[in-house]
C-alpha positions as CSV (number, residue, x, y, z in Angstrom):
1,M,-0.1,0.0,-0.1
2,N,1.2,3.4,-0.9
3,S,2.3,5.2,2.3
4,T,2.4,8.8,0.9
5,P,0.6,11.0,3.3
6,Q,-2.7,12.1,1.9
7,P,-4.2,15.5,2.3
8,R,-6.2,15.8,5.5
9,S,-9.2,16.8,3.5
10,L,-8.9,13.7,1.3
11,R,-8.2,11.4,4.2
12,R,-11.4,12.7,5.9
13,A,-13.5,12.1,2.9
14,V,-12.1,8.5,2.5
15,L,-12.4,7.6,6.1
16,G,-15.8,9.2,6.2
17,G,-17.0,7.2,3.6
18,L,-15.6,4.1,5.2
19,S,-17.5,5.1,8.3
20,L,-20.7,5.3,6.4
21,A,-20.2,2.1,4.8
22,L,-19.5,0.4,8.1
23,G,-22.5,2.1,9.7
24,S,-24.7,0.8,7.0
25,A,-23.0,-2.7,7.3
26,V,-24.0,-2.8,11.1
27,V,-27.6,-1.8,10.2
28,L,-27.8,-4.3,7.4
29,S,-26.4,-7.2,9.6
30,G,-29.3,-6.8,11.9
31,C,-31.9,-7.4,9.0
32,S,-33.1,-10.9,8.3
33,G,-33.5,-10.4,4.4
34,N,-33.1,-13.3,2.2
35,A,-29.3,-13.6,2.4
36,E,-27.5,-16.9,3.1
37,P,-26.5,-17.1,6.6
38,A,-22.7,-16.6,6.9
39,T,-21.0,-20.1,7.7
40,E,-17.2,-19.1,7.6
41,T,-15.8,-17.9,10.7
42,V,-13.9,-14.7,10.7
43,T,-11.1,-14.2,13.3
44,L,-10.8,-10.5,14.5
45,T,-7.4,-9.6,16.3
46,M,-7.7,-7.1,19.2
47,W,-4.4,-5.4,20.6
48,T,-4.0,-4.1,23.9
49,W,-1.1,-3.0,26.4
50,S,-2.9,-4.3,29.4
51,N,-2.6,-8.0,30.8
52,E,-5.5,-7.2,33.0
53,A,-7.6,-6.3,29.9
54,R,-6.7,-9.5,28.2
55,E,-7.5,-11.6,31.3
56,A,-10.9,-9.8,31.7
57,L,-11.8,-10.3,28.0
58,E,-10.7,-13.8,27.8
59,G,-12.0,-14.6,31.2
60,G,-15.6,-14.8,30.0
61,V,-16.3,-11.4,28.6
62,L,-15.8,-12.1,25.1
63,E,-17.3,-15.5,25.3
64,V,-20.7,-13.8,25.6
65,F,-20.0,-11.9,22.4
66,E,-18.9,-14.9,20.5
67,E,-21.9,-17.1,21.5
68,A,-24.2,-14.3,20.2
69,N,-22.0,-14.0,17.0
70,P,-21.0,-17.6,16.2
71,T,-19.2,-16.7,13.0
72,I,-16.8,-14.2,14.8
73,D,-13.9,-15.3,16.8
74,V,-11.7,-12.8,18.7
75,E,-8.2,-13.1,19.5
76,V,-6.7,-10.6,22.1
77,L,-2.9,-10.0,21.9
78,V,-1.0,-8.1,24.7
79,Q,2.0,-6.0,23.2
80,P,4.6,-4.6,25.7
81,D,3.4,-1.4,27.2
82,K,6.7,0.3,26.9
83,D,6.8,-0.3,23.2
84,Y,3.0,-0.1,22.6
85,Q,2.8,3.1,20.7
86,T,5.7,2.1,18.2
87,L,4.2,-1.3,17.6
88,L,0.8,0.1,17.0
89,T,2.0,2.7,14.6
90,T,3.8,0.0,12.6
91,G,0.9,-2.5,12.8
92,L,-1.9,0.0,11.8
93,A,0.4,1.4,8.8
94,G,0.9,-2.1,7.4
95,S,-0.1,-5.7,7.3
96,G,-0.3,-7.9,10.2
97,G,-1.8,-5.2,12.5
98,P,-4.9,-5.4,14.6
99,D,-8.6,-5.1,13.4
100,V,-9.4,-3.4,16.9
101,A,-6.9,-1.8,19.1
102,A,-6.8,-0.1,22.5
103,I,-5.5,3.4,22.1
104,R,-4.8,5.9,24.8
105,S,-6.9,9.0,25.0
106,Y,-6.7,12.5,24.1
107,G,-3.6,13.3,22.2
108,V,-2.7,9.8,21.6
109,I,-5.7,8.8,19.7
110,S,-5.7,12.2,18.0
111,S,-2.3,11.5,16.6
112,F,-3.4,8.1,15.4
113,A,-6.4,9.6,13.8
114,E,-4.6,12.2,11.9
115,S,-2.2,9.6,10.4
116,G,-5.3,8.1,8.5
117,N,-4.7,4.7,10.0
118,L,-7.9,4.8,12.0
119,A,-11.6,4.9,10.7
120,P,-13.9,7.4,12.6
121,L,-16.5,5.7,14.4
122,D,-19.2,8.4,14.4
123,D,-21.5,6.6,12.0
124,V,-20.2,3.1,12.9
125,I,-21.5,3.1,16.4
126,T,-25.3,3.0,16.2
127,D,-25.8,4.4,19.7
128,W,-23.6,6.8,21.6
129,S,-26.2,7.9,24.2
130,G,-25.4,7.2,27.6
131,F,-21.6,7.9,27.4
132,S,-20.3,10.7,29.6
133,E,-18.8,13.8,28.2
134,V,-15.5,13.1,29.8
135,A,-15.3,9.7,28.2
136,L,-16.3,11.1,24.7
137,Q,-13.7,13.8,25.0
138,G,-10.9,11.4,25.5
139,V,-11.8,9.6,22.0
140,T,-12.4,12.7,20.1
141,A,-9.7,13.9,17.7
142,R,-8.8,17.6,18.2
143,A,-8.3,18.3,14.4
144,D,-11.5,17.1,12.9
145,G,-13.8,16.6,16.0
146,L,-14.8,13.0,15.0
147,R,-14.7,10.2,17.4
148,Y,-12.1,7.4,16.8
149,G,-12.7,5.2,19.7
150,V,-15.2,3.4,21.8
151,P,-14.4,4.7,25.4
152,Q,-12.9,2.0,27.6
153,G,-13.5,3.5,30.9
154,V,-13.0,6.4,33.1
155,Q,-10.0,6.2,35.7
156,T,-9.5,8.0,38.9
157,A,-6.2,8.1,40.7
158,Q,-6.2,8.3,44.6
159,V,-4.1,7.1,47.4
160,Y,-4.1,3.4,48.4
161,Y,-3.4,2.7,52.0
162,N,-2.8,-0.5,53.9
163,K,-5.5,-0.5,56.7
164,A,-3.7,-3.0,58.9
165,I,-0.5,-1.0,59.0
166,F,-2.5,2.0,59.9
167,A,-4.5,0.2,62.4
168,D,-1.4,-1.4,64.0
169,L,0.3,2.1,64.5
170,G,-3.0,3.9,65.7
171,L,-3.1,6.1,62.6
172,N,-6.0,7.6,61.0
173,V,-6.4,8.8,57.3
174,P,-4.8,12.2,57.2
175,T,-6.9,15.3,56.8
176,S,-4.2,17.9,55.9
177,W,-0.9,18.0,54.3
178,D,0.9,18.4,57.6
179,E,-0.9,15.4,59.0
180,F,0.1,13.4,55.8
181,L,3.7,14.1,56.4
182,E,3.3,13.1,60.2
183,V,1.6,9.9,59.2
184,S,4.5,9.3,56.9
185,E,6.9,10.0,59.6
186,A,5.2,7.5,62.1
187,I,5.2,4.7,59.4
188,K,8.8,5.3,58.6
189,A,9.7,5.1,62.5
190,S,8.0,1.8,62.5
191,G,10.4,0.3,59.9
192,V,7.8,0.2,57.2
193,K,8.4,2.2,54.0
194,P,5.5,4.9,53.9
195,I,5.1,5.4,50.1
196,V,5.9,3.5,46.9
197,I,5.7,5.0,43.4
198,P,7.0,3.4,40.2
199,G,10.0,5.8,40.0
200,A,11.3,4.0,36.9
201,A,8.5,4.9,34.8
202,A,7.9,8.6,33.9
203,A,4.2,8.2,33.2
204,Q,3.7,6.6,36.6
205,I,5.7,9.5,38.4
206,A,3.5,12.1,36.6
207,L,0.3,10.2,37.7
208,A,1.4,10.1,41.3
209,G,2.5,13.7,41.1
210,E,-1.1,14.6,39.9
211,V,-2.5,12.7,42.8
212,I,-0.3,14.5,45.2
213,G,-0.2,18.1,43.7
214,N,-3.5,18.6,41.8
215,A,-5.2,20.4,44.6
216,R,-2.1,22.4,45.6
217,R,-1.9,23.6,42.0
218,G,-5.8,24.7,42.0
219,G,-7.6,21.7,40.4
220,N,-9.8,22.4,37.4
221,E,-9.6,26.2,38.1
222,F,-5.8,26.1,37.4
223,T,-6.4,23.6,34.3
224,A,-9.0,26.1,32.8
225,A,-6.5,29.1,33.3
226,F,-3.6,27.0,31.8
227,V,-5.6,26.1,28.7
228,A,-6.7,29.6,28.3
229,G,-3.1,30.6,28.2
230,D,-3.4,32.9,31.5
231,V,-0.9,30.8,33.6
232,T,2.0,28.4,32.6
233,L,3.4,25.5,34.6
234,T,6.0,28.0,36.1
235,D,3.2,29.4,38.2
236,P,4.1,29.5,41.8
237,A,1.1,27.1,42.6
238,S,2.4,24.7,40.1
239,V,6.0,24.8,41.4
240,A,4.7,24.2,44.9
241,S,2.9,21.2,43.6
242,I,6.1,19.8,42.2
243,Q,7.9,20.7,45.5
244,F,5.6,18.1,47.2
245,M,7.4,15.4,45.1
246,A,10.7,16.6,46.7
247,D,9.1,16.9,50.2
248,I,8.0,13.2,50.2
249,Q,11.4,11.8,49.1
250,P,12.4,10.9,52.7
251,Y,9.3,8.6,52.8
252,L,9.8,6.8,49.5
253,V,11.0,3.3,49.1
254,D,14.8,2.8,48.7
255,N,16.1,3.2,45.1
256,V,12.8,4.6,44.0
257,T,14.1,5.5,40.5
258,S,14.5,1.9,39.7
259,V,11.2,0.7,40.9
260,T,8.9,-0.6,38.0
261,L,5.2,-0.6,38.0
262,D,4.9,-4.4,38.6
263,E,7.4,-3.9,41.4
264,A,5.4,-1.1,43.1
265,V,2.1,-3.1,43.0
266,T,3.9,-6.0,44.7
267,I,5.6,-3.9,47.3
268,F,2.2,-2.4,48.4
269,A,0.3,-5.6,48.0
270,T,2.6,-7.5,50.2
271,G,2.7,-4.8,53.0
272,M,6.3,-3.5,52.4
273,A,4.9,-0.1,51.8
274,A,1.9,1.6,53.5
275,M,0.7,4.1,50.7
276,F,0.5,3.8,47.0
277,P,-0.9,6.9,44.9
278,S,-2.2,5.1,41.7
279,G,-5.2,4.5,39.5
280,T,-8.5,2.6,40.0
281,W,-7.3,-0.3,37.9
282,Q,-5.0,-1.4,40.8
283,V,-7.9,-3.0,42.5
284,A,-7.9,-5.6,39.8
285,S,-4.1,-5.8,40.1
286,F,-4.3,-6.6,43.8
287,A,-7.0,-9.2,43.4
288,N,-5.1,-10.9,40.5
289,L,-1.9,-11.2,42.9
290,G,-4.1,-13.1,45.3
291,A,-2.6,-11.0,48.3
292,D,-4.3,-10.9,51.7
293,L,-4.5,-7.2,51.5
294,D,-6.9,-5.0,53.4
295,F,-6.8,-1.5,51.9
296,G,-8.7,1.6,51.5
297,T,-8.4,4.7,49.4
298,F,-8.3,8.5,50.1
299,D,-7.8,11.8,48.1
300,M,-4.7,13.8,49.0
301,P,-5.6,16.1,51.8
302,V,-5.2,19.9,51.5
303,D,-4.4,22.8,54.0
304,K,-6.9,25.6,54.4
305,S,-4.1,28.2,53.5
306,W,-3.9,26.9,49.9
307,G,-7.7,28.1,49.2
308,H,-8.5,25.0,47.5
309,D,-10.6,21.8,48.4
310,P,-9.4,18.2,48.0
311,V,-9.9,16.8,44.5
312,T,-10.3,13.3,42.8
313,V,-8.0,13.0,39.9
314,A,-9.8,11.7,36.8
315,Y,-9.3,11.0,33.2
316,A,-10.7,9.3,30.1
317,D,-8.9,5.8,29.8
318,G,-8.5,5.4,26.1
319,G,-10.7,3.7,23.5
320,W,-11.2,0.7,21.3
321,A,-10.5,2.0,17.7
322,L,-10.8,0.5,14.3
323,S,-8.1,0.0,12.0
324,A,-8.6,1.6,8.6
325,R,-6.8,-1.3,7.0
326,S,-9.0,-4.1,8.8
327,E,-9.9,-6.8,6.3
328,H,-13.1,-7.5,8.3
329,P,-14.7,-4.2,8.8
330,E,-18.3,-5.3,9.0
331,E,-17.4,-8.0,11.7
332,A,-15.2,-5.3,13.5
333,A,-18.1,-2.9,13.5
334,T,-20.2,-5.6,15.1
335,L,-17.8,-6.1,17.7
336,L,-17.3,-2.4,18.3
337,N,-21.0,-1.9,18.7
338,W,-21.0,-4.6,21.4
339,L,-18.2,-2.9,23.0
340,A,-20.2,0.2,23.4
341,S,-23.2,-1.6,25.0
342,P,-24.4,-1.6,28.6
343,E,-24.1,-5.5,28.5
344,F,-20.4,-5.3,27.8
345,F,-19.6,-2.7,30.4
346,Q,-21.5,-4.5,33.1
347,L,-19.3,-7.7,32.5
348,Y,-16.0,-5.7,31.6
349,A,-16.0,-2.8,34.1
350,N,-16.6,-5.0,37.0
351,T,-14.0,-7.6,35.9
352,M,-11.4,-4.8,35.5
353,S,-12.4,-2.9,38.4
354,T,-12.8,0.4,36.4
355,I,-15.4,3.0,36.4
356,P,-17.7,2.6,33.3
357,P,-17.8,5.5,30.7
358,R,-21.6,5.3,30.3
359,D,-24.6,4.9,32.3
360,G,-26.6,1.7,32.8
361,V,-24.0,-0.1,34.7
362,T,-23.9,-1.2,38.4
363,I,-20.5,-1.0,40.1
364,E,-20.2,-4.2,42.2
365,N,-16.8,-3.8,43.8
366,P,-17.0,-1.7,47.0
367,H,-13.5,-0.2,46.6
368,V,-14.3,1.0,43.0
369,A,-17.8,2.2,44.1
370,E,-16.1,4.3,46.9
371,M,-13.7,5.8,44.4
372,Y,-16.4,6.4,42.0
373,E,-18.5,8.2,44.4
374,R,-15.5,10.7,45.2
375,Y,-15.1,11.0,41.4
376,L,-18.6,12.1,41.1
377,A,-18.4,14.6,44.0
378,T,-15.0,16.2,43.5
379,G,-13.6,15.0,40.1
380,S,-10.8,17.0,38.8
381,T,-9.1,16.7,35.2
382,Y,-5.7,15.1,35.1
383,L,-4.0,18.0,33.2
384,G,-1.0,15.9,31.9
385,A,-3.1,13.4,30.3
386,A,-5.8,15.7,29.0
387,Y,-3.7,18.4,27.5
388,L,0.1,17.6,27.6
389,R,0.2,14.7,25.1
390,Y,-0.6,16.4,21.8
391,G,3.0,16.9,20.8
392,T,6.5,15.7,21.4
393,P,7.7,15.7,24.0
394,W,4.9,14.7,26.1
395,G,4.7,16.9,29.1
396,T,4.0,13.9,31.3
397,D,7.3,12.4,30.2
398,V,9.3,15.5,30.9
399,Y,7.5,15.8,34.3
400,G,8.6,12.2,35.2
401,E,12.1,12.8,34.0
402,Q,12.4,16.1,36.0
403,V,11.1,14.5,39.1
404,Q,13.6,11.7,38.8
405,K,16.2,14.2,38.7
406,I,14.8,16.0,41.8
407,W,15.1,12.5,43.6
408,L,18.7,12.2,42.5
409,G,19.5,15.5,43.8
410,E,20.1,17.0,40.4
411,Q,17.1,19.3,40.1
412,T,14.9,21.7,42.0
413,A,11.1,22.2,41.8
414,Q,11.6,25.5,40.0
415,G,14.1,24.0,37.6
416,A,11.6,21.2,37.0
417,A,8.8,23.4,36.3
418,E,10.7,25.6,34.0
419,A,12.0,22.4,32.0
420,I,8.5,21.1,31.7
421,Q,7.1,24.3,30.4
422,S,10.1,24.6,28.0
423,G,9.4,21.1,26.8
424,I,5.8,21.7,25.7
425,E,6.4,25.1,24.3
426,A,7.6,23.6,21.0
427,W,4.0,22.6,20.3
428,F,1.5,23.7,22.9
429,N,-0.7,26.4,21.9
430,P,-3.8,27.4,24.0
431,A,-5.7,28.5,21.0
432,D,-5.8,24.9,19.8
433,F,-7.9,23.9,22.8
434,A,-10.4,26.9,22.5
435,Q,-14.0,25.8,22.6
């Protein structure tokens, strides 16, 4: 296939036509007509970066779809997370790629959409009602305003804590920043590491930093001002939020900059660390480990002097996208419409322990239900995921790298803020995000 880039207007016309054809195929596939029933089985390939997603899909979720669609088999392949974007770029551009792929939200899915390797889904999915605006924002391309994914879920990120450790030390969930540091000091004095963060992964550092510093920075109010171009990441409130990552260093696990995500999950789940700022999906991770773990969650507390309330960090967690080169677009459209249904999310969201992106779903896990209630009450956009991944370098990557330098004694919070702002200035333009 010729890989010469097409003019954007032509790509949109071609892809729009594909979407219309796929949408018609979905409708027609539901009609009885006089057509002969299909007898040949088609195998669709789904790609994801998540082992948990594969386990959920293959653990009975897709079986429901395949029983209802006996001529469609679905094969789920997990690609290495650290290489996922590169592998997906190659797979979608050539042969041997997926029919349907999990793609991260916001700037990531926008980039893949602009490449012409995804088919827009506006006319493929027959019913978008019920999806939250947060979820739909995450799968909508900035350039053309079209939707290129079926939302996978909404994630929140909060602080996990080990209830047994807290109880043994007579500690309560902190209600202020000073109390948080005092609790950390008491845990450290007991011989247990207070906090684990996957310090080897820039994206995980950025997520932890958002949990710890979002409220200090100003939550959605700061984000709105930043996107409007009224403040930058070197604003004193932003610098103060980064300083928190330096302030917690005495309470982190040893050699934190070499700790991977899998190691961090194990460290917390086995009681080697008392607190772990991370996302909703860890509920499933802990369960999959089979650890005897009694845990709870809380939002990072604030001090009254900041003038801000506690917030629950939240973001759209990617979507299922359709390859423009799929050899089985009709069958893929059938699958995607099922992935958009309440039936699917009732199965998937509870197996994955994630917040569903649409209504009509009952959350069964009490931990996720509690986190979901906080999200509904005090949800605050994860600025890095929603706005700092539309160009190179990603702001979240620079953030993680700069905090690593802080922990290694090579950088200050002020210097880190300046480096992050400088890194995004090559591509970030507030006007691009004007409503």
